[in-house]
N, C-alpha and C positions, 0 to 999 in steps of 0.2 A: 266589269270584274277587275280589270287591271287598275282602274281608278280607285276602286274600293280597297284593293291591296295596298296601293300607295298611301291612301288616307290612313289605313290601319297602321302601316309602318311609321308614318309621321306621328301619329298619336302615341305609339309605343316609344318612339325616340324621345318625345317630350316627357313622357312619364319616366323613362330611364334617366334623362338629364336631371329631372326634379329629384329622383331618388338618390342619384350620385351626389347632388348638392347637399341633400340632407345628411347623407353618410359622411361627407367631407366635413360638414359643420359639427357633427357629433364627434368625429375623430379629433378635430381641432380643440373642441371643448374639453374632451377627456385628456388630451395631451397637456393643455394649459393647467388643468386641475392636478394632474400627476406631477408636472414640473414644479408647481407651487409646493406640493407636499414634499417633493425631494429637496427643494431649496430650504424649506422649514426644517427638515430633518438634518440636513448638512449644517445649518446654522446652530441647531440644538447640540449636535455632536461637537462642533467647535467650542461651544460654551462649556460643555462637559470636559473636553480636553484641557481647556485653560484652567478650569477648576482643579482638575487632577494635577496639573503641572504646578499650580501654586500651593499645593498641600506640602507640608514638610514630609520628607522621606524618613522612614524609620528602618534601620538595618539591625539585624540580630547578631 
């Protein structure tokens, strides 16, 4: 019985390690995608800021 319990625990540990690795990979992938989107947005905003800065200003 004790041997069966140890085998069960070892299988569960391997399953948990596998699941944590999958979760970690998904988090890394999502972080990479989100970071790329943020960098694209920041670049786009900089371009818009420079366009606005180069426009002639009109005062009333």
